[in-house]
C-alpha positions as CSV (number, residue, x, y, z in Angstrom):
1,M,75.2,73.0,-74.1
2,S,73.4,69.7,-73.0
3,E,70.1,69.4,-72.3
4,K,69.1,67.5,-69.0
5,S,66.8,64.5,-70.1
6,P,62.9,64.3,-69.2
7,Y,63.1,61.2,-67.2
8,H,66.2,62.4,-65.0
9,D,65.0,64.1,-61.6
10,S,68.0,65.3,-59.0
11,S,66.1,65.0,-56.0
12,Y,67.2,61.6,-56.1
13,G,70.9,62.4,-56.8
14,S,73.3,60.4,-59.0
15,E,73.5,56.5,-59.5
16,D,76.7,56.3,-57.0
17,E,74.9,58.1,-54.1
18,R,72.1,56.0,-54.5
19,T,74.7,52.9,-54.4
20,N,75.9,54.4,-51.3
21,S,73.1,55.7,-49.7
22,Q,71.7,51.6,-50.2
23,D,75.2,50.3,-48.7
24,S,74.7,52.6,-45.3
25,R,71.3,51.4,-44.7
26,M,72.1,47.9,-44.9
27,D,75.1,48.3,-43.0
28,K,73.0,49.9,-40.3
29,E,70.3,47.0,-40.2
30,T,73.2,44.6,-40.3
31,L,74.5,46.4,-36.9
32,D,71.3,47.1,-35.7
33,T,70.6,43.1,-36.0
34,K,74.1,42.3,-34.4
35,S,73.2,44.5,-31.6
36,D,69.7,42.9,-30.8
37,V,71.2,39.3,-31.4
38,E,74.1,40.4,-28.8
39,A,71.4,41.7,-26.3
40,Q,69.3,38.3,-26.7
41,N,72.0,36.5,-26.1
42,R,72.8,38.7,-22.6
43,H,69.6,38.1,-21.8
44,D,69.2,34.2,-22.1
45,R,72.8,34.0,-20.2
46,A,71.1,36.1,-17.4
47,Q,68.3,33.6,-18.0
48,S,70.7,30.5,-17.8
49,A,72.4,31.6,-14.5
50,A,68.9,32.3,-13.1
51,T,67.7,29.0,-13.7
52,I,70.7,27.2,-11.9
53,A,69.5,27.0,-8.0
54,P,71.7,29.6,-6.1
55,E,73.8,26.8,-4.1
56,Y,75.1,25.9,-7.1
57,Q,76.8,29.2,-8.0
58,I,79.0,29.1,-4.8
59,P,82.3,27.9,-4.8
60,T,82.8,24.4,-3.3
61,S,85.3,25.5,-1.1
62,T,83.2,28.6,0.1
63,K,80.5,26.4,1.0
64,Y,82.3,24.0,2.9
65,L,84.4,26.4,4.8
66,Y,80.8,27.6,6.0
67,L,79.4,24.5,6.5
68,A,82.3,23.5,8.8
69,L,81.8,26.7,11.0
70,Y,78.1,25.5,11.0
71,F,78.9,21.8,12.3
72,G,81.6,23.6,14.9
73,L,79.6,26.4,16.3
74,N,76.4,24.1,16.5
75,L,78.4,21.0,18.0
76,T,80.0,23.7,20.8
77,L,77.0,25.0,21.9
78,T,75.3,21.5,22.2
79,L,78.7,20.5,24.6
80,Y,78.7,24.0,26.2
81,N,74.8,23.3,27.3
82,K,75.8,19.9,28.4
83,A,78.6,20.9,30.6
84,V,78.4,24.4,31.6
85,L,74.4,24.8,31.7
86,G,73.3,21.4,33.0
87,K,69.5,21.3,32.9
88,F,68.4,24.6,32.4
89,P,64.4,23.9,32.7
90,F,63.1,27.0,31.2
91,P,63.0,26.1,27.5
92,W,61.0,29.4,26.4
93,L,63.2,31.8,28.4
94,L,66.3,30.2,26.9
95,T,64.9,30.8,23.5
96,T,64.3,34.5,24.4
97,L,67.7,34.5,25.5
98,H,68.9,33.5,21.8
99,T,66.5,35.3,20.2
100,A,67.2,38.3,22.2
101,S,71.2,37.9,22.0
102,A,70.8,38.1,17.9
103,S,69.0,40.9,18.5
104,L,71.4,42.8,20.2
105,G,74.1,41.4,18.3
106,C,72.6,42.4,15.0
107,Y,71.8,45.8,16.0
108,L,75.4,46.3,17.3
109,L,77.1,45.4,13.8
110,L,74.4,47.6,12.0
111,L,75.8,50.7,14.5
112,R,79.2,49.6,13.1
113,G,78.0,49.9,9.7
114,Y,77.9,45.7,8.6
115,F,75.1,46.2,6.9
116,K,72.4,48.5,5.9
117,M,68.5,48.1,6.4
118,S,66.5,48.0,3.2
119,K,63.4,49.8,2.8
120,L,60.6,47.1,2.5
121,T,56.7,47.4,1.2
122,A,53.8,46.5,3.5
123,R,53.8,43.2,2.3
124,E,57.6,42.3,2.5
125,N,57.1,43.5,6.2
126,F,54.3,41.0,6.7
127,V,56.6,38.1,5.2
128,L,59.0,38.7,8.0
129,I,56.3,38.7,10.4
130,S,54.8,35.7,9.1
131,F,58.4,34.1,9.3
132,S,59.1,35.0,13.1
133,F,55.7,33.4,14.1
134,L,56.5,30.0,12.1
135,F,60.1,30.4,13.7
136,T,58.2,30.5,17.6
137,V,55.3,28.1,16.7
138,N,58.3,25.6,15.5
139,I,59.7,25.6,18.9
140,A,56.6,25.4,20.4
141,I,55.3,22.2,18.5
142,S,58.7,20.3,18.9
143,N,58.8,21.1,22.9
144,V,55.1,19.9,23.4
145,S,55.7,16.9,21.2
146,L,58.6,15.7,22.9
147,A,56.6,15.5,26.2
148,M,54.2,13.0,24.5
149,V,56.9,10.8,22.7
150,S,60.2,9.0,23.7
151,V,63.3,11.1,22.4
152,P,64.4,8.1,20.1
153,F,61.0,8.6,17.7
154,H,61.2,12.2,18.3
155,Q,64.9,11.8,16.6
156,I,63.9,9.5,14.0
157,M,60.8,11.4,13.1
158,R,63.0,14.4,12.8
159,S,65.5,13.1,10.2
160,T,62.6,12.7,7.5
161,C,63.1,16.5,7.1
162,P,64.8,16.3,4.2
163,I,61.9,14.4,2.6
164,F,59.3,17.2,3.5
165,T,62.2,19.7,2.3
166,I,62.3,18.4,-0.9
167,L,58.0,18.1,-1.1
168,I,57.8,21.7,-0.4
169,Y,60.0,22.6,-3.2
170,R,58.2,20.3,-5.8
171,F,54.9,21.3,-5.3
172,F,55.3,25.2,-4.1
173,Y,58.2,26.1,-6.2
174,G,58.7,23.2,-8.8
175,R,62.3,22.4,-8.5
176,T,62.7,19.0,-8.7
177,Y,66.5,17.0,-7.9
178,S,68.2,14.6,-9.7
179,Q,67.2,10.9,-9.1
180,A,71.0,10.5,-7.6
181,T,70.3,13.0,-5.0
182,Y,67.0,11.1,-3.9
183,I,68.8,8.0,-3.8
184,S,71.8,9.4,-1.7
185,L,69.0,10.6,1.1
186,I,68.1,7.1,2.0
187,P,71.4,6.0,3.8
188,V,71.1,9.6,5.4
189,I,67.9,9.5,6.7
190,L,68.0,5.4,7.7
191,G,71.8,5.8,9.4
192,V,70.1,8.4,12.0
193,G,67.3,5.9,12.7
194,L,69.7,3.1,13.5
195,A,71.7,5.8,15.1
196,T,69.0,6.6,17.7
197,Y,67.5,3.4,17.7
198,G,65.9,3.2,21.3
199,D,62.8,2.6,23.0
200,Y,60.0,3.8,20.7
201,Y,57.2,5.2,22.4
202,F,54.3,7.9,21.1
203,T,50.6,8.8,21.8
204,G,48.2,9.5,18.6
205,I,48.5,13.2,19.1
206,G,52.3,12.9,19.8
207,F,52.5,11.3,16.6
208,T,50.0,13.9,15.1
209,L,52.0,16.6,16.5
210,T,55.8,15.3,16.1
211,L,55.0,15.1,12.0
212,F,53.6,18.7,12.2
213,G,56.6,19.8,14.2
214,V,58.4,18.2,11.2
215,V,56.8,20.0,8.4
216,L,57.3,23.1,9.9
217,S,60.9,22.6,10.4
218,A,61.5,21.9,6.7
219,L,59.1,25.1,5.9
220,K,61.4,27.3,7.9
221,T,64.8,26.5,6.1
222,V,62.8,26.4,2.5
223,M,61.5,30.3,4.0
224,S,64.9,31.3,5.5
225,N,66.6,30.3,2.2
226,R,64.1,32.0,-0.6
227,I,64.2,35.4,2.0
228,M,68.2,35.3,1.1
229,T,68.0,34.5,-2.4
230,G,64.1,34.8,-3.8
231,S,62.9,38.3,-4.5
232,L,63.7,39.9,-1.5
233,A,67.3,38.9,-1.4
234,L,68.1,40.4,2.1
235,P,71.4,39.6,3.9
236,A,71.4,37.2,7.0
237,L,72.0,40.0,9.4
238,E,69.2,41.9,8.5
239,I,66.5,39.2,8.8
240,L,68.1,38.2,11.8
241,L,67.6,41.9,12.9
242,R,64.3,42.3,11.7
243,M,62.9,39.0,13.0
244,S,64.6,38.1,16.4
245,P,63.0,41.1,18.6
246,L,59.3,39.7,17.2
247,A,60.8,36.0,18.1
248,A,62.0,37.0,21.8
249,L,58.6,39.0,22.4
250,Q,56.5,36.0,21.4
251,S,58.9,33.6,23.5
252,L,58.7,35.6,26.4
253,L,54.7,36.0,26.2
254,Y,54.6,32.2,25.8
255,A,56.8,31.8,29.1
256,V,54.5,34.0,30.7
257,A,51.3,32.2,29.2
258,T,52.5,28.6,30.2
259,G,53.6,29.4,33.8
260,E,57.7,29.0,32.8
261,A,58.0,32.8,33.7
262,R,56.6,32.3,37.3
263,A,58.5,29.5,37.6
264,F,61.9,30.7,37.1
265,S,61.2,33.6,39.3
266,A,60.8,30.8,42.1
267,W,64.2,29.0,40.8
268,V,66.0,32.8,40.9
269,A,64.6,33.1,44.6
270,E,65.9,29.6,45.5
271,G,69.5,31.0,44.8
272,H,70.2,29.3,41.8
273,L,71.1,31.9,39.8
274,T,74.5,32.6,40.9
275,P,76.8,35.3,39.3
276,S,78.9,32.3,37.6
277,Y,75.5,30.5,36.0
278,T,74.7,34.2,35.0
279,S,78.0,34.3,32.9
280,A,77.4,30.6,31.5
281,L,74.2,32.2,30.3
282,L,75.7,35.1,28.6
283,G,77.9,32.9,27.2
284,N,75.2,30.6,25.5
285,G,73.3,33.5,24.0
286,L,76.6,34.9,22.6
287,L,77.1,31.4,21.3
288,A,73.5,31.3,20.0
289,F,74.0,34.7,18.3
290,L,76.9,33.2,16.4
291,L,75.4,30.1,15.5
292,N,72.2,32.0,13.9
293,V,74.2,34.2,11.9
294,S,76.4,31.1,10.6
295,S,73.4,28.9,9.9
296,F,71.1,31.3,8.1
297,Q,74.8,32.5,6.1
298,T,75.1,28.8,5.3
299,N,71.6,27.9,4.5
300,K,71.9,30.5,1.8
301,L,75.2,29.1,0.8
302,A,74.7,25.5,0.6
303,G,70.6,25.8,0.2
304,A,68.0,24.2,2.3
305,L,68.2,20.5,1.7
306,T,72.0,20.7,2.2
307,M,70.9,22.2,5.7
308,T,68.5,19.2,6.6
309,V,71.1,16.9,5.3
310,C,73.5,18.9,7.9
311,A,70.8,18.4,10.6
312,N,70.8,14.4,10.1
313,L,74.8,14.2,10.4
314,K,74.9,16.2,13.3
315,Q,72.3,14.0,15.6
316,C,75.2,11.4,14.5
317,L,78.1,13.5,15.7
318,T,76.3,14.6,18.7
319,V,76.4,11.0,19.7
320,L,79.7,10.1,18.8
321,L,80.8,13.1,20.9
322,G,78.7,11.9,23.9
323,I,80.4,8.5,23.4
324,L,84.2,10.4,23.4
325,L,83.5,12.9,26.3
326,F,80.8,11.8,28.5
327,D,81.2,7.9,28.5
328,V,77.7,7.7,26.7
329,T,77.0,3.9,26.3
330,V,75.6,2.5,22.5
331,G,74.6,-0.4,20.7
332,V,76.2,-2.3,17.8
333,W,73.2,-1.0,15.6
334,N,73.5,2.4,16.9
335,G,77.2,2.3,15.8
336,A,76.4,1.0,12.6
337,G,73.8,3.9,12.0
338,M,76.4,6.3,12.8
339,L,78.6,5.2,10.1
340,V,75.5,4.5,7.6
341,T,74.9,8.0,8.1
342,L,78.4,9.3,7.4
343,V,78.3,7.3,4.3
344,G,75.3,8.9,3.0
345,A,76.5,12.2,3.7
346,G,79.5,11.2,1.7
347,I,77.6,10.1,-1.1
348,Y,75.6,13.2,-1.3
349,S,78.2,15.5,-1.2
350,K,79.4,13.8,-4.3
351,V,75.9,14.0,-6.2
352,E,75.8,17.7,-5.2
353,L,78.9,17.9,-6.5
354,D,78.3,16.3,-9.8
355,S,74.9,17.7,-10.1
356,K,76.7,21.5,-9.6
357,G,79.0,20.7,-12.6
358,K,77.0,19.3,-14.8
359,K,74.5,22.6,-14.8
360,V,77.7,24.6,-15.2
361,E,78.5,22.6,-17.9
362,A,75.2,22.7,-19.7
363,T,75.0,26.3,-19.0
364,T,78.3,27.1,-20.7
365,A,77.7,25.2,-23.6
366,K,74.3,27.1,-24.4
367,D,76.3,30.4,-23.9
368,L,78.9,29.1,-26.1
369,R,76.3,28.2,-28.7
370,S,74.4,31.5,-28.2
371,D,77.6,33.0,-28.8
372,T,78.2,30.8,-32.4
373,D,75.0,32.1,-33.3
374,A,75.7,36.0,-32.7
375,N,79.2,35.6,-34.1
376,P,79.0,33.2,-37.3
377,R,82.2,32.4,-39.2
378,V,81.9,33.9,-42.8
379,S,84.0,31.4,-45.3
């Protein structure tokens, strides 16, 4: 009977058992390390996607479809007002009609189950209330300033909205665009200036208010996009339902305060509000609702800067349709301006498409490098 070595401790097991145990621990550590690397790569890919602006993650065909719908509804409403309503001298009551129509339309869609209301914090509700005030004040400043400057001057000032959109993104959100994007905006802005060339007249206070209105318009466009694509990430219909009733109430109060409501009552007493004109107003409200939904959704998908470029392009297309449908006469410089704007819009579209491609390629390459690091080839 053999005796155990005094140096042998059975609690440690045999040498084979110790070797197997060490191998198991090494395998587990390797698996844990690989799992950690894969988790980190997933996080990096999510971070890479987050660094790409939301509009660059949308299929180009989808953006063009919504932009076409937005243009169609915008021009349709403009022509509808010109051909059917004529001159309705109550801008605040018309704004009340538009926002009330948006409220009613969105509420009906809510009842039909097209979207659900989110539960918001007090701070988030404050953001939406502030946005409704911005919406109303922007209209007020535009209407007041238009009485102090000529229409051509007002239009050329509004054409600078893309510049202020870029500045807001740069200083408040740290976002920049490519140099090619900045250059492509030059013909878009200058083209509108030529297309709307005319009698430039303005007062000192008129210039200040017009400039302030342009800044507010750019801020409204950026805020709309951020509410839909930022931390809130609310759908367009929910934003409209939350904001429109407040904007309608504010517009109505402003109409009362400025005496517009009293003038409207006298206008109705004179027999101007016929059944056919009432139907025309209701049709205007329906078109305005569709345009509001389209505008918010297009802003979400195409981006705030693209929306301001579209606003410039819309000015030129409105002039062009005026020539074709209403025999509006324009000069050579106006025609050249429309051509320059159209060319500038085409260049901007090409530049944005190239930017999207480069950002997607850069993100894909980074993801491939991460995958390669996570799964190195074993020779």
